[in-house]
C-alpha positions in Angstrom: -19.5 -22.4 -3.2 -23.0 -20.8 -2.8 -21.9 -18.0 -5.1 -20.5 -20.5 -7.6 -23.7 -22.5 -7.6 -25.8 -19.4 -8.1 -23.8 -18.4 -11.2 -24.2 -22.0 -12.5 -28.0 -21.8 -12.1 -28.2 -18.5 -13.9 -26.2 -19.8 -16.9 -28.2 -23.1 -16.9 -31.4 -20.9 -17.0 -30.0 -18.9 -20.0 -29.1 -22.1 -21.8 -32.6 -23.5 -21.2 -34.2 -20.3 -22.5 -32.2 -20.6 -25.7 -33.1 -24.2 -26.2 -36.8 -23.4 -25.7 -36.8 -20.4 -28.0 -37.5 -17.8 -25.2 -34.3 -16.0 -26.3 -33.5 -15.8 -30.0 -30.6 -13.4 -30.1 -27.5 -14.7 -31.8 -25.0 -11.8 -31.3 -23.4 -13.1 -28.1 -20.9 -15.7 -26.8 -23.6 -18.1 -25.5 -25.3 -18.3 -28.8 -22.0 -18.8 -30.6 -21.0 -21.6 -28.3 -24.4 -23.3 -28.7 -24.1 -23.1 -32.5 -20.5 -24.2 -32.6 -19.9 -27.5 -34.5 -16.8 -29.5 -35.3 -16.4 -29.3 -39.1 -15.0 -32.9 -39.2 -17.1 -34.8 -36.8 -20.2 -32.6 -36.5 -19.9 -32.7 -32.7 -21.6 -29.9 -30.7 -21.1 -28.8 -27.1 -23.3 -30.4 -24.5 -25.2 -28.0 -22.2 -22.7 -28.8 -19.4 -19.7 -28.0 -21.7 -21.4 -24.7 -22.8 -21.8 -23.8 -19.1 -18.2 -24.7 -18.3 -16.9 -22.6 -21.2 -19.0 -19.6 -19.9 -17.9 -20.1 -16.3 -14.3 -20.0 -17.5 -15.0 -16.9 -19.5 -16.6 -15.1 -16.6 -13.9 -16.3 -14.1 -11.0 -15.2 -16.3 -12.5 -12.0 -17.5 -14.3 -10.6 -14.4 -11.8 -10.0 -11.6 -9.0 -8.7 -13.9 -11.3 -6.1 -15.6 -12.8 -5.2 -12.2 -9.3 -4.5 -10.8 -8.3 -2.5 -13.9 -11.5 -0.4 -13.7 -11.1 0.2 -10.0 -7.6 1.7 -10.5 -8.8 3.7 -13.5 -11.4 5.5 -11.4 -8.9 6.1 -8.7 -6.3 7.5 -11.2 -8.9 9.7 -12.9 -9.9 11.1 -9.5 -6.3 12.1 -8.8 -5.7 13.6 -12.2 -8.3 16.2 -13.0 -6.7 17.4 -16.3 -6.9 13.8 -17.6 -10.5 13.5 -16.4 -11.5 16.8 -18.0 -10.0 15.7 -21.3 -11.9 12.4 -21.1 -15.2 14.2 -20.4 -14.6 16.6 -23.3 -14.0 13.8 -25.7 -17.1 11.9 -24.6 -19.2 15.0 -24.9 -17.9 15.8 -28.4 -18.1 12.3 -29.8 -21.2 11.0 -28.1 -23.2 14.1 -27.6 -25.1 12.6 -24.7 -26.1 9.3 -26.3 -25.1 5.9 -24.9 -21.8 4.7 -26.5 -21.9 1.6 -28.8 -19.2 -0.7 -30.1 -18.8 1.5 -33.2 -17.8 4.4 -31.1 -14.7 2.8 -29.4 -12.3 3.5 -32.3 -13.4 7.2 -32.2 -12.4 7.6 -28.6 -8.6 7.8 -28.6 -8.3 9.5 -25.2 -10.7 7.0 -23.6 -8.6 4.1 -24.9 -5.4 5.8 -23.8 -6.8 6.3 -20.3 -7.5 2.5 -20.1 -4.1 1.6 -21.5 -2.2 3.9 -19.1 -4.2 2.7 -16.1 -3.2 -0.9 -17.0 0.4 0.3 -17.3 0.4 1.9 -13.8 -1.6 -0.9 -12.2 -1.5 -3.9 -14.5 -4.4 -6.3 -13.8 -2.0 -9.2 -13.8 1.0 -8.5 -11.7 3.2 -11.2 -13.1 3.3 -14.7 -14.6 5.7 -17.6 -14.3 7.2 -19.9 -16.9 9.4 -23.0 -16.7 12.4 -23.1 -19.0 12.2 -26.1 -21.3 15.9 -26.0 -22.1 19.1 -24.2 -21.0 19.1 -20.6 -21.9 20.7 -17.2 -21.1 18.5 -14.2 -20.1 20.6 -11.1 -20.3 23.8 -12.2 -18.5 22.0 -14.8 -16.4 22.3 -18.5 -17.2 18.9 -20.3 -16.9 19.0 -24.0 -16.5 16.2 -26.3 -17.9 13.4 -26.7 -15.3 14.0 -23.3 -13.7 10.9 -21.3 -12.9 11.2 -17.7 -14.3 8.9 -15.0 -13.1 7.9 -12.2 -15.5 6.7 -9.2 -13.5 4.5 -7.0 -15.5 4.4 -4.3 -12.8 8.2 -4.0 -12.9 8.3 -3.9 -16.7 5.6 -1.2 -16.8 7.6 1.0 -14.3 11.1 0.5 -15.9 12.6 4.0 -16.1 14.8 2.9 -19.1 11.6 2.6 -21.2 9.1 5.0 -19.6 9.7 8.6 -18.8 8.4 9.4 -15.3 7.0 5.9 -15.0 5.1 6.6 -11.7 3.2 9.4 -13.3 -0.3 8.8 -14.8 0.0 10.2 -18.4 -2.5 8.7 -20.9 -0.9 10.8 -23.7 1.8 8.1 -23.9 -0.7 5.9 -25.6 -2.0 8.3 -28.3 -1.0 7.0 -31.7 1.3 9.9 -32.5 3.3 9.4 -29.2 3.7 5.6 -29.1 7.2 4.3 -29.5 8.2 0.7 -30.6 10.1 -0.1 -27.4 7.1 1.1 -25.3 4.7 -1.0 -27.2 6.9 -4.1 -26.5 7.1 -3.1 -22.8 3.3 -2.7 -22.3 2.2 -6.2 -21.6 -0.9 -6.2 -19.3 -2.1 -9.3 -21.1 1.3 -11.0 -21.5 3.0 -11.4 -24.9 3.9 -14.0 -27.5 2.1 -17.3 -28.1 0.7 -17.4 -24.5 -0.7 -13.9 -24.6 -4.3 -13.7 -23.2 -6.7 -14.8 -25.9 -9.3 -12.2 -24.7 -7.0 -9.1 -24.7 -8.9 -7.4 -27.5 -12.3 -8.1 -25.8 -11.0 -6.9 -22.4 -9.7 -3.6 -23.8 -12.9 -3.1 -25.8 -15.1 -3.9 -22.7 -13.1 -1.6 -20.4 -13.2 1.3 -22.8 -17.0 1.0 -23.2 -17.5 0.8 -19.5 -15.4 3.9 -18.9 -17.1 5.8 -21.6 -20.6 4.8 -20.4 -20.1 5.7 -16.8 -17.7 8.7 -17.2 -20.3 10.3 -19.5 -22.8 10.5 -16.7 -20.8 10.4 -13.4 -17.6 11.6 -11.8 -16.1 9.5 -9.1 -13.9 11.1 -6.4 -11.8 9.3 -3.8 -13.2 9.6 -0.3 -10.4 11.4 1.7 -8.5 9.6 4.5 -8.2 6.2 2.9 -4.9 4.3 3.1 -4.8 2.6 -0.2 -2.7 -0.5 -0.8 -2.4 -2.9 -3.6 -3.4 -6.5 -2.9 -0.5 -8.8 -3.5 -2.4 -11.3 -5.4 -2.5 -12.5 -9.0 -4.8 -9.6 -10.1 -3.5 -6.9 -7.8 -6.7 -5.0 -7.1 -7.1 -2.7 -4.1 -6.5 -4.3 -0.8 -9.9 -3.8 0.7 -12.6 -1.3 -0.2 -11.9 1.6 -2.6 -14.5 4.2 -1.4 -15.6 6.8 -3.9 -18.1 9.6 -3.9 -20.3 9.5 -7.0 -21.8 12.6 -8.4 -23.8 13.2 -11.6 -22.1 15.3 -14.2 
C-alpha cells in the first residue's frame, strides 16, 4: 500500500504541474487524457479520473513488459549468434545514436527478438473465458457457463505449428519467414475482440528498450542459478534473475 500511495502522489504531482503550466508538453498519455473531451456532452476527466486511468495503464503495462524483457535478456545471453546479429543491426542502423520511435520499423531483427521471446515465454501465460452458450471445441462439447482456459504458453509451444518450439529462433518472425498459421498461433496479447488494447504500444516499447540497452550493454547470466518460471498470471522469473552487465 505504501508503494501504491507513492505512485499516486507522483501522478498527482504531474497533474498539478500540468494544471499550473510547469509542464507544457502535449506528446504523452497524461496530456491526452487531460485534453480529452466528450464530443456530445463536453465532459472532461476530473483529476482523480485522470490519475485512475494512468494507474490502470501503469499496472497493466508494467509487470507484463518487465517479465517479457527479463526473459529476453536471458534468452539473448544463451544464444550468442542471435545476440551478435542484434548488435550488428543496431550498429548498422543507429550508428551509435540513441534510437527513436522512427527507428523501430527499420530494426526487423530487434522486433523479431522481442516477438520470439514472447513466444517462448509469453508475458501472459493464459486467460479464461466463460461460454455464453453451448458450443463444440474440436471434439469436445462445451456447455453454457463452462469456464474455458486458453493457455498461451501451450499454443506457443505446439509442435504442430512451430518447428522445434523449444528453440529460441527469432528468424521465425522475419517478414519473409512468417506463415499464416504461425501468425494465428502467436497470441502473447490474446486475440479477437478482447485482444489487449495496448499490444501495439507494448511491442513498440519493448523493441525500443531492447535497442537502447543492447546498443550499449551485454547482459550475461550469472552461472549456477536454478531458473524457474513463476506460475502466476504474468509468468516472470520465480525470484531474482542475476545478470552480469558489461559495456559493449
